[in-house]
C-alpha positions as CSV (number, residue, x, y, z in Angstrom):
1,M,-16.4,10.7,22.5
2,T,-14.8,8.5,19.8
3,N,-12.4,7.0,22.3
4,F,-15.3,6.2,24.6
5,L,-17.3,4.5,21.9
6,Q,-14.2,2.5,20.8
7,R,-13.4,1.3,24.4
8,H,-17.0,0.4,25.2
9,R,-18.3,-0.8,21.8
10,I,-19.0,-4.3,22.9
11,F,-21.0,-3.2,25.9
12,L,-22.9,-0.7,23.8
13,L,-23.6,-3.3,21.2
14,H,-25.2,-5.6,23.8
15,L,-27.1,-2.7,25.4
16,S,-28.5,-1.7,22.1
17,F,-29.8,-5.2,21.4
18,W,-31.5,-5.4,24.8
19,C,-33.1,-2.0,24.4
20,F,-34.4,-3.0,21.0
21,Y,-35.7,-6.4,22.3
22,C,-37.4,-4.8,25.3
23,S,-39.1,-2.2,23.2
24,F,-40.3,-4.9,20.7
25,Y,-41.6,-7.1,23.5
26,M,-43.6,-4.2,25.1
27,Y,-45.0,-3.2,21.7
28,A,-46.0,-6.8,20.9
29,Y,-47.6,-7.4,24.3
30,S,-49.5,-4.2,24.3
31,S,-50.8,-4.5,20.8
32,R,-52.6,-7.8,21.3
33,P,-56.3,-7.3,20.5
34,G,-58.8,-7.3,23.4
35,R,-56.2,-6.7,26.1
36,E,-56.4,-3.7,28.4
37,I,-53.0,-1.9,28.7
38,V,-52.0,-1.5,32.4
39,L,-48.6,0.2,32.6
40,L,-47.5,-1.4,35.8
41,R,-48.5,-4.9,34.5
42,L,-46.7,-4.2,31.3
43,L,-43.5,-3.1,33.1
44,I,-43.5,-6.1,35.4
45,F,-44.0,-8.5,32.5
46,S,-41.3,-6.8,30.5
47,V,-38.8,-6.9,33.4
48,V,-39.5,-10.6,34.0
49,Q,-39.1,-11.4,30.3
50,L,-35.9,-9.5,30.0
51,S,-34.4,-10.9,33.2
52,F,-34.9,-14.5,32.3
53,A,-33.8,-14.0,28.7
54,M,-30.6,-12.3,29.9
55,L,-30.0,-14.9,32.5
56,V,-30.1,-17.8,30.0
57,A,-28.2,-15.9,27.3
58,Y,-25.3,-14.8,29.6
59,L,-25.0,-18.2,31.3
60,N,-24.3,-19.5,27.9
61,Y,-22.1,-16.4,26.9
62,F,-19.9,-16.4,30.0
63,I,-19.9,-20.1,31.1
64,F,-20.9,-22.7,28.5
65,L,-19.4,-21.1,25.3
66,P,-16.0,-20.5,26.9
67,R,-16.0,-24.2,28.0
68,F,-17.0,-25.2,24.5
69,L,-14.1,-23.1,23.0
70,K,-11.7,-25.1,25.1
71,H,-13.0,-28.7,24.7
72,Q,-14.8,-28.0,21.3
73,K,-17.3,-30.9,21.9
74,I,-20.8,-30.0,20.7
75,W,-22.5,-32.8,22.6
76,K,-20.9,-31.6,25.8
77,L,-22.1,-28.1,25.2
78,F,-25.6,-29.5,24.5
79,L,-25.7,-31.4,27.8
80,E,-24.3,-28.6,29.9
81,F,-26.8,-26.1,28.4
82,T,-30.0,-28.2,28.3
83,I,-30.5,-28.8,32.0
84,P,-30.2,-25.2,33.2
85,F,-32.2,-24.1,30.1
86,V,-35.1,-26.4,31.0
87,V,-35.0,-25.5,34.7
88,L,-35.1,-21.7,33.9
89,I,-37.9,-22.0,31.4
90,G,-39.9,-24.0,33.9
91,L,-39.4,-21.3,36.6
92,R,-40.2,-18.6,34.0
93,V,-43.5,-20.3,33.1
94,L,-44.5,-20.7,36.8
95,L,-43.7,-17.1,37.6
96,Q,-45.5,-15.9,34.5
97,R,-48.7,-17.8,35.4
98,Y,-48.6,-16.5,38.9
99,L,-48.2,-12.9,37.7
100,A,-51.0,-13.4,35.1
101,D,-53.8,-14.8,37.2
102,E,-52.3,-16.4,40.3
103,Y,-52.9,-19.9,38.9
104,T,-56.7,-19.3,38.5
105,H,-56.5,-20.3,34.8
106,H,-58.2,-17.1,33.6
107,E,-55.4,-16.4,31.3
108,R,-55.5,-19.6,29.3
109,Y,-52.8,-18.6,26.9
110,F,-50.1,-18.9,29.6
111,Y,-51.3,-22.5,30.4
112,S,-51.1,-23.7,26.8
113,T,-48.4,-25.8,25.2
114,F,-48.0,-23.2,22.5
115,Y,-46.9,-20.6,25.0
116,I,-44.2,-22.9,26.4
117,V,-42.9,-23.8,23.0
118,Q,-43.0,-20.2,21.9
119,L,-41.2,-19.0,25.0
120,S,-38.5,-21.7,24.7
121,F,-38.0,-20.9,21.0
122,D,-37.7,-17.2,21.6
123,T,-35.3,-17.6,24.5
124,L,-33.2,-20.1,22.4
125,L,-33.0,-17.6,19.5
126,I,-31.9,-14.8,21.8
127,T,-29.3,-17.1,23.4
128,I,-27.9,-18.1,19.9
129,F,-27.8,-14.4,18.9
130,I,-25.9,-13.3,22.0
131,G,-23.6,-16.3,21.6
132,T,-23.0,-15.3,18.0
133,L,-21.9,-11.8,19.2
134,R,-19.2,-13.5,21.2
135,F,-17.8,-15.3,18.1
136,A,-18.1,-12.0,16.2
137,V,-16.2,-10.1,18.8
138,R,-13.5,-12.8,18.9
139,W,-13.3,-12.6,15.1
140,F,-12.9,-8.8,15.1
141,E,-10.3,-9.1,17.8
142,F,-8.4,-11.7,15.8
143,E,-8.7,-9.5,12.7
144,S,-7.4,-6.5,14.7
145,V,-4.4,-8.4,16.0
146,R,-3.7,-9.8,12.5
147,K,-3.9,-6.4,10.9
148,Q,-1.7,-4.9,13.6
149,M,0.9,-7.7,13.0
150,E,0.7,-7.1,9.3
151,N,1.1,-3.4,9.7
152,D,4.1,-4.0,12.1
153,K,5.6,-6.3,9.5
154,L,5.2,-3.8,6.7
155,A,6.5,-1.0,8.9
156,N,9.6,-3.1,9.8
157,E,10.1,-3.9,6.1
158,L,9.9,-0.2,5.2
159,K,12.4,0.6,7.9
160,F,14.7,-2.1,6.6
161,L,14.4,-1.0,3.0
162,K,15.0,2.6,4.1
163,A,18.0,1.6,6.1
164,Q,19.6,0.2,2.9
165,I,19.6,3.6,1.4
166,N,22.0,5.1,4.0
167,P,25.0,2.8,3.3
168,H,24.3,3.1,-0.5
169,F,24.3,6.9,-0.3
170,L,27.4,6.9,2.0
171,F,29.3,4.6,-0.4
172,N,28.7,6.9,-3.4
173,T,29.4,10.1,-1.5
174,L,32.5,8.9,0.2
175,N,33.8,7.8,-3.3
176,N,33.2,11.4,-4.4
177,L,34.9,12.8,-1.3
178,Y,37.9,10.4,-1.8
179,Y,38.2,11.7,-5.4
180,L,38.2,15.3,-4.3
181,A,40.6,14.7,-1.4
182,Y,42.9,12.7,-3.7
183,S,43.0,15.5,-6.3
184,H,43.6,18.1,-3.5
185,S,40.4,19.9,-4.5
186,A,39.6,23.2,-2.7
187,N,36.0,22.1,-2.6
188,T,36.7,19.2,-0.1
189,T,35.6,21.3,2.9
190,E,32.3,22.4,1.2
191,V,31.6,18.7,0.3
192,I,32.0,17.7,3.9
193,A,29.7,20.5,5.0
194,K,27.0,19.5,2.5
195,L,27.4,15.8,3.4
196,S,26.8,16.7,7.0
197,Q,23.6,18.5,6.1
198,M,22.4,15.5,4.1
199,M,23.2,13.0,6.8
200,R,21.3,15.1,9.3
201,Y,18.3,14.9,7.1
202,M,18.7,11.2,6.5
203,I,19.2,10.3,10.2
204,Y,16.8,12.6,11.9
205,D,14.4,14.5,9.6
206,S,13.4,11.5,7.4
207,N,12.5,9.2,10.3
208,Y,8.8,9.8,9.7
209,P,6.3,8.1,7.4
210,K,5.9,11.3,5.5
211,V,8.1,14.4,5.1
212,P,7.5,17.8,3.3
213,L,8.3,17.6,-0.4
214,T,10.3,20.8,0.0
215,K,12.7,18.9,2.3
216,E,13.1,16.2,-0.2
217,I,13.8,18.7,-3.0
218,E,16.4,20.5,-0.7
219,Y,18.1,17.2,-0.1
220,M,18.2,16.4,-3.8
221,Q,19.6,19.9,-4.5
222,N,22.4,19.3,-2.0
223,Y,23.2,16.0,-3.7
224,I,23.3,17.8,-7.1
225,S,25.6,20.4,-5.6
226,L,28.0,17.6,-4.6
227,E,27.9,16.2,-8.0
228,R,28.6,19.6,-9.6
229,L,31.7,20.0,-7.4
230,R,32.9,16.5,-8.3
231,L,32.4,17.2,-12.0
232,N,33.9,20.7,-11.8
233,N,30.7,22.2,-13.2
234,E,31.5,20.8,-16.6
235,V,28.3,18.7,-17.1
236,P,25.0,20.4,-17.8
237,I,22.5,19.7,-15.1
238,D,18.9,21.0,-15.3
239,F,16.7,20.9,-12.3
240,I,13.2,22.2,-13.1
241,I,10.3,22.5,-10.7
242,E,6.8,23.4,-11.7
243,G,3.8,23.9,-9.5
244,N,3.4,24.6,-5.8
245,V,5.5,22.2,-3.8
246,E,4.5,23.7,-0.4
247,H,2.3,21.7,2.1
248,I,2.8,18.4,0.3
249,L,3.9,15.3,2.2
250,V,5.7,12.4,0.6
251,T,7.4,9.2,1.7
252,P,11.1,10.2,2.4
253,L,14.0,9.2,0.1
254,I,12.0,7.9,-2.8
255,F,13.3,10.2,-5.4
256,I,17.1,10.0,-4.8
257,T,17.6,6.5,-6.3
258,F,16.9,7.7,-9.9
259,L,19.2,10.7,-9.4
260,E,22.1,8.6,-8.0
261,N,21.8,6.1,-10.9
262,A,21.7,9.0,-13.4
263,F,25.0,10.4,-12.1
264,K,26.6,7.0,-11.6
265,H,25.8,5.5,-15.0
266,G,25.2,8.4,-17.3
267,V,27.6,11.1,-16.4
268,S,31.4,11.5,-16.5
269,A,33.7,14.5,-16.5
270,N,35.9,12.7,-19.0
271,T,33.1,12.1,-21.5
272,S,31.9,14.9,-23.6
273,G,28.2,15.3,-24.2
274,S,27.2,14.1,-20.7
275,W,24.0,15.7,-19.3
276,V,21.3,15.2,-16.7
277,K,17.7,16.6,-16.6
278,I,15.6,16.4,-13.5
279,Y,11.9,17.5,-13.7
280,F,9.4,18.0,-10.9
281,R,5.8,18.9,-11.7
282,V,3.0,19.2,-9.2
283,R,-0.6,19.4,-10.5
284,D,-3.9,18.7,-8.9
285,N,-3.2,15.7,-6.6
286,E,-0.3,14.3,-8.5
287,I,3.5,14.6,-8.6
288,I,5.3,13.9,-11.9
289,Y,9.0,13.3,-11.3
290,S,11.3,12.4,-14.2
291,V,15.0,11.9,-14.6
292,E,16.7,11.8,-18.0
293,N,20.4,11.3,-18.5
294,S,23.0,10.6,-21.2
295,K,24.4,7.0,-21.3
296,L,28.0,6.1,-21.0
297,K,29.4,3.3,-23.1
298,N,29.9,-0.2,-21.6
299,T,27.8,0.5,-18.5
300,S,25.7,-2.7,-18.7
301,S,27.6,-4.4,-15.8
302,E,27.2,-1.3,-13.7
303,V,23.6,-1.1,-14.4
304,E,23.1,-4.6,-13.3
305,K,24.8,-3.8,-10.0
306,S,22.3,-1.0,-9.4
307,G,19.3,-3.3,-9.7
308,F,19.1,-3.8,-5.9
309,G,18.5,0.0,-5.4
310,L,15.7,0.0,-8.0
311,Q,14.1,-3.1,-6.5
312,N,14.3,-1.6,-3.1
313,L,12.6,1.6,-4.3
314,Q,9.9,-0.3,-6.1
315,R,9.1,-2.3,-3.0
316,R,8.9,0.9,-0.9
317,L,6.5,2.4,-3.5
318,E,4.3,-0.7,-3.3
319,L,4.2,-0.4,0.5
320,S,3.8,3.4,0.7
321,Y,1.6,4.0,-2.4
322,P,-0.3,0.8,-3.1
323,G,-2.1,1.4,-6.4
324,G,-1.2,5.1,-6.3
325,Y,1.9,5.2,-8.4
326,K,3.1,4.6,-12.0
327,L,6.7,3.9,-12.9
328,N,7.8,4.0,-16.5
329,S,11.3,3.8,-18.0
330,N,12.8,4.0,-21.4
331,D,16.2,2.7,-22.2
332,L,17.4,4.2,-25.5
333,P,20.9,3.8,-27.1
334,D,22.0,7.2,-26.2
335,R,19.9,8.1,-23.1
336,Y,17.9,6.7,-20.2
337,F,14.6,8.1,-19.1
338,V,12.5,7.2,-16.0
339,Q,9.3,8.8,-14.8
340,L,7.4,8.4,-11.6
341,N,3.8,9.5,-11.1
342,L,2.6,9.7,-7.5
343,S,-1.1,10.2,-6.6
344,L,-1.3,12.2,-3.4
């Protein structure tokens, strides 16, 4: 039903107007004082009125207005429209007089100048209204195309931003893999297996506007597992989840950037006191996600290099959650804290 209304909305709009107009004309004609209501006469007059009004209106709608939209000369539209308008009004007056009293002048109203002026004015108003519908339809079509182009542009931008995540992730993980292989670690095979799982998620499962939050958390847990192996389980890593994370959909790969930065700039197996805390909390219609990590000394240049990933993330948040997110960070001498609040 909805598809039918969408496909035929213009026709239904015109039909609704003419039904309303015909009903109004029949009511106005039958409510005149001192006039006996004859159903057949009322129907004939209504059909004549409606037919002539539609003929004038749609001559303008389908012929004169399209020509005007091409040459855009108002004087030319006026000349093209005036002649057929005058001819049709004249025919309409002659036919109405014949139907009223067969030219016997018993119905004086139809022979008055007032009747001709009123008929011309009413027909002109209807023609203008129907013509306005054409402009309105064109405007809505233009807006629809513009919005579609804007949506396509935003969708392409999101795809581009998301595509930047893959090489960034691969670069970091391959560095880890190189380190494990170089040190002849027994965990190299496990790292490759986990990397394969994560790549499968990034290439296939995350190719949707929204993904289950549980999948995102699983992806992050795999990433943390890789970092634990690289760090030989010597760095405390807390991953806390509160609330029900089932049946929640989120934009894919929006949480991993903070996690990558925490391990890249705040954790080292050679530095004592390194730690990372990841916190997920789901309450009502909101997700609270925070990452807190220790800070390594002399990391300012590395932090500057990570700016692209954070800018990428913020732009994706603006596109995916306009007005529905809050991003706060706190850069302290010994730690870095970032919190993301998402409204679902």
